[in-house]
N, C-alpha and C positions, 0 to 999 in steps of 0.2 A: 504493498498500498502505500501512502503517500511518506508515513515514517521511515520504510525502509529506504525510498529512493530520496529523502534530504538524509537520511544517514548517509548513504553509501555519497554523496555530496560532499556532506562535512567531513568524509575520512579523506577523500581525491583532495580535497582545498587542504585540508590538514599536511596528507603529502606532498603534496605541491610545496605549501610554503615552508616546510621543516629541507625539503630539500636545495630550495630558492635557499634558504637563511647558510645552509652548508655550501653553496656557490661563493656564498658572497662570502663566509669566515672560515673554513677552512680548505686546504689543499688537497683534498682527499681526491681523488681520481672521478671523477662522472659515474665512472662501471659502481665504484664503491656507494658512493651520493645515491644513486640508483638502486641498489640492494638495499642498504639500510632503509630509504625511502620505502620499500616493500614490494617495487616496480619487478615485474617478473624477468626483464632483461632490461637492457642499454638502450635498446632498441626502442621499445615501448615507452620507456623515460623519455627519451628525446621527443619522440612525435607529441608524448601529452605535455610536455614542456613547451615543444613552441607553438601547440596550438593553445593553452594558456598566454605561453609573455609572449609569442609574434617573434621569438628566436630562440635559434639552439641554447640546450646549457653553456658549451664552449663559448658564444658568441657575448651569452650574457654574462659570465666570468669575467671576461676579457674585457667586457664594457664596465664593469663594477674595478675593476682593477685600476682602468684606467683615471679612473673619478676619487681614488685613495691618492 
C-alpha cells in the first residue's frame, strides 16, 4: 500500500543521501560507497545517482573537491 511505497522511497532517499555524504567526506572508492549504501552493484548505484543528481558519482565528487 501507500505506506510501503513511502517507506521504500524513504529508504532510497536515505541510502542516496548517505552515499552523497560519503562522496563528499571520504576517500572511499565509489564501489565501496555503493556497497555500504546497500546497492547491489556499482552500476546500479551509478545509474540511481545520475538519475537523482544529474551527474555520475565520480563527477559529483570531483565538483565538490574543486569547491574546497
